[in-house]
C-alpha positions as CSV (number, residue, x, y, z in Angstrom):
1,X,117.8,93.3,71.0
2,X,114.7,92.2,69.2
3,X,115.2,88.6,70.4
4,X,115.4,89.5,74.1
5,X,112.4,91.8,73.7
6,X,110.4,88.9,72.4
7,X,111.6,86.9,75.5
8,X,110.3,89.7,77.7
9,X,106.9,89.8,75.9
10,X,106.7,86.0,76.2
11,X,107.3,86.1,80.0
12,X,104.5,88.7,80.4
13,X,102.2,86.5,78.3
14,X,102.8,83.5,80.5
15,X,102.1,85.5,83.6
16,X,98.9,86.9,82.2
17,X,97.8,83.3,81.7
18,X,98.6,82.4,85.3
19,X,101.7,80.4,84.6
20,X,103.9,82.4,86.9
21,X,106.7,79.9,87.2
22,X,107.3,79.8,83.4
23,X,107.0,83.6,83.4
24,X,109.7,83.9,86.1
25,X,111.9,81.5,84.1
26,X,111.7,83.6,81.0
27,X,112.1,86.9,83.0
28,X,115.3,85.4,84.5
29,X,116.6,84.5,81.0
30,X,116.0,88.1,79.9
31,X,117.6,89.6,83.0
32,X,120.7,87.4,82.4
33,X,121.1,89.3,79.1
34,X,119.9,92.7,80.3
35,X,120.0,93.5,84.0
36,X,119.5,97.3,83.6
37,X,115.7,97.2,82.8
38,X,113.6,98.0,85.9
39,X,110.5,96.7,84.2
40,X,111.9,93.2,84.0
41,X,112.6,93.2,87.8
42,X,109.3,94.8,88.5
43,X,107.3,92.2,86.5
44,X,109.3,89.2,87.8
45,X,108.8,90.6,91.4
46,X,105.1,90.7,90.8
47,X,105.2,87.1,89.6
48,X,107.1,86.0,92.7
49,X,104.4,87.9,94.7
50,X,101.7,85.9,93.1
51,X,103.3,82.6,94.1
52,X,103.9,84.1,97.6
53,X,107.7,84.1,97.4
54,X,107.8,87.4,99.2
55,X,111.6,87.4,99.8
56,X,112.3,87.1,96.1
57,X,109.6,89.6,95.3
58,X,111.2,92.1,97.7
59,X,114.6,91.6,96.2
60,X,113.3,92.3,92.6
61,X,111.3,95.4,93.6
62,X,114.4,96.7,95.4
63,X,116.5,96.2,92.3
64,X,113.8,97.9,90.2
65,X,113.8,100.8,92.7
66,X,117.6,101.1,92.5
67,X,117.3,101.4,88.7
68,X,114.3,103.7,88.8
69,X,114.4,105.5,92.2
70,X,111.9,108.2,91.1
71,X,108.9,105.8,90.8
72,X,106.5,106.2,93.6
73,X,104.6,103.2,92.2
74,X,107.5,100.9,92.8
75,X,107.8,102.0,96.5
76,X,104.1,101.5,97.0
77,X,104.1,98.0,95.5
78,X,107.1,97.0,97.5
79,X,105.3,98.3,100.5
80,X,102.5,95.8,99.8
81,X,105.0,93.0,99.6
82,X,106.6,94.0,102.9
83,X,103.1,94.1,104.4
84,X,102.4,90.5,103.2
85,X,105.8,89.4,104.6
86,X,104.7,90.8,108.0
87,X,107.3,93.5,107.9
88,X,105.0,96.3,108.9
89,X,107.5,99.0,109.6
90,X,109.2,98.6,106.2
91,X,105.8,98.5,104.6
92,X,104.7,101.8,106.1
93,X,108.1,103.4,105.3
94,X,107.6,102.6,101.6
95,X,104.0,103.9,101.6
96,X,105.2,107.1,103.3
97,X,107.9,107.5,100.7
98,X,105.3,107.1,97.9
99,X,103.2,109.8,99.5
100,X,106.1,112.1,99.9
101,X,107.1,111.6,96.3
102,X,103.5,112.3,95.0
103,X,101.8,114.5,97.7
104,X,99.1,115.7,95.3
105,X,98.1,112.2,94.1
106,X,95.0,111.0,96.0
107,X,95.7,107.4,95.1
108,X,98.8,107.5,97.3
109,X,96.8,108.4,100.4
110,X,93.9,106.0,99.6
111,X,96.4,103.2,99.2
112,X,98.2,103.9,102.5
113,X,94.8,104.3,104.2
114,X,93.7,100.9,102.9
115,X,96.8,99.3,104.6
116,X,96.5,101.3,107.8
117,X,92.9,100.1,108.1
118,X,94.0,96.5,107.9
119,X,96.7,97.3,110.5
120,X,93.9,98.6,112.7
121,X,95.3,102.1,112.6
122,X,91.8,103.6,112.2
123,X,92.8,107.2,113.0
124,X,95.6,107.1,110.5
125,X,93.3,105.5,107.9
126,X,90.7,108.2,108.5
127,X,93.1,111.0,108.0
128,X,94.5,109.5,104.8
129,X,91.1,108.9,103.3
130,X,90.1,112.4,104.2
131,X,93.2,113.8,102.5
132,X,92.4,111.6,99.4
133,X,88.9,113.1,99.3
134,X,90.3,116.6,99.8
135,X,92.3,116.0,96.6
136,X,89.6,114.1,94.8
137,X,86.1,114.6,96.2
138,X,84.5,112.4,93.5
139,X,86.3,109.2,94.6
140,X,83.4,106.9,95.5
141,X,85.8,104.2,96.8
142,X,87.4,106.5,99.3
143,X,84.0,107.7,100.4
144,X,82.9,104.1,100.9
145,X,86.0,103.1,102.7
146,X,86.1,106.2,104.9
147,X,82.5,105.3,105.9
148,X,83.6,101.9,107.0
149,X,86.5,103.3,109.0
150,X,84.2,105.8,110.7
151,X,81.7,103.1,111.4
152,X,84.4,101.0,113.2
153,X,85.3,104.1,115.2
154,X,81.6,104.4,116.3
155,X,80.8,107.5,114.2
156,X,77.9,106.0,112.4
157,X,76.2,109.3,111.4
158,X,79.2,110.5,109.4
159,X,79.8,107.0,108.1
160,X,76.3,107.0,106.6
161,X,76.9,110.3,104.9
162,X,80.0,108.9,103.2
163,X,78.0,105.8,102.1
164,X,75.4,108.2,100.6
165,X,78.2,110.2,98.8
166,X,79.6,107.0,97.4
167,X,76.2,105.9,96.2
168,X,75.5,109.4,94.6
169,X,78.9,109.3,92.8
170,X,78.8,105.7,91.7
171,X,75.3,104.2,92.0
172,X,76.1,101.2,90.0
173,X,78.7,99.9,92.5
174,X,77.5,101.5,95.7
175,X,73.8,102.0,95.1
176,X,72.5,98.8,96.8
177,X,71.2,99.3,100.3
178,X,73.6,97.0,102.0
179,X,73.4,95.9,105.6
180,X,76.3,96.4,107.9
181,X,77.3,92.8,107.4
182,X,77.3,93.1,103.7
183,X,79.5,96.2,103.5
184,X,83.1,95.7,102.7
185,X,86.1,97.9,101.9
186,X,87.1,98.1,98.2
187,X,90.7,98.1,97.0
188,X,91.7,101.6,96.0
189,X,92.0,102.2,92.2
190,X,93.8,105.0,90.3
191,X,91.8,107.2,88.0
192,X,92.0,106.2,84.3
193,X,94.9,107.9,82.6
194,X,94.7,109.6,79.3
195,X,95.9,107.6,76.3
196,X,99.6,108.5,75.7
197,X,100.6,110.1,72.5
198,X,102.3,107.7,70.0
199,X,106.0,107.5,70.0
200,X,107.8,109.6,67.4
201,X,110.3,107.1,66.2
202,X,112.8,109.4,64.3
203,X,113.6,111.5,67.3
204,X,115.0,108.7,69.6
205,X,116.2,105.7,67.6
206,X,118.1,104.3,70.5
207,X,114.9,103.6,72.4
208,X,112.7,101.1,70.4
209,X,108.9,101.6,70.6
210,X,108.5,98.2,72.2
211,X,110.6,99.1,75.2
212,X,108.9,102.4,75.6
213,X,105.5,100.7,75.5
214,X,106.5,98.0,77.9
215,X,108.1,100.5,80.3
216,X,104.8,102.4,80.5
217,X,103.5,99.4,82.6
218,X,105.2,101.0,85.5
219,X,102.6,103.8,85.5
220,X,99.7,101.9,83.9
221,X,96.4,102.3,85.8
222,X,95.3,98.8,84.6
223,X,98.5,97.3,86.1
224,X,97.8,99.1,89.4
225,X,94.2,98.1,89.5
226,X,95.1,94.4,88.8
227,X,97.8,94.4,91.5
228,X,95.6,95.9,94.2
229,X,92.6,93.8,93.2
230,X,94.7,90.7,93.7
231,X,95.7,91.9,97.1
232,X,92.1,92.5,98.0
233,X,90.7,89.3,96.7
234,X,93.5,86.8,97.4
235,X,95.4,88.2,100.3
236,X,93.6,90.5,102.6
237,X,90.8,88.2,103.6
């Protein structure tokens, strides 16, 4: 077990360095030996996504979902992949599922709003950003993005108020007096999560700490931030 865990860690390391093909190769070797780990399929799917092999990415995310059907994050990230593959109906179905699974999570609404905006569903995007702000009034990104949506809809007065709210909450990132041409939407980001308590090893010897730590990537805010930022910077131009 230790040897294949090292294989999994090596695959992740290669992907972090940008060598996605070698990462995929190592993930595939791991999966040949253990095809019941949703994290391996999730990570390989992300690597396929980075090299724009959307069909393979969809397949891996679907396998991860089959193994871990209670993860809203997996549905949301598969939704992004469907969106990039121009399968808009499937994309929105997955985002809807993620919202239904976590109806009190503002990140779910902001994420769906971000995609609706790029699909030119401005009314839908507006409602989702409003819901996100109802759940988290201190989200500067949602204020900024809602302002942009309202501006596109011609409601410039309300748009300006949301820009001001974003500036008040996060003056470092939204404090510059930007012109309309300079304003741009920002990829949604989850709130930082509290540091998890360390594993208590004696209680569950059948689950090594390495696997528990690696599995936490499914709900890591840094993973989500990196994935969405890639979408924003490299894909949704």
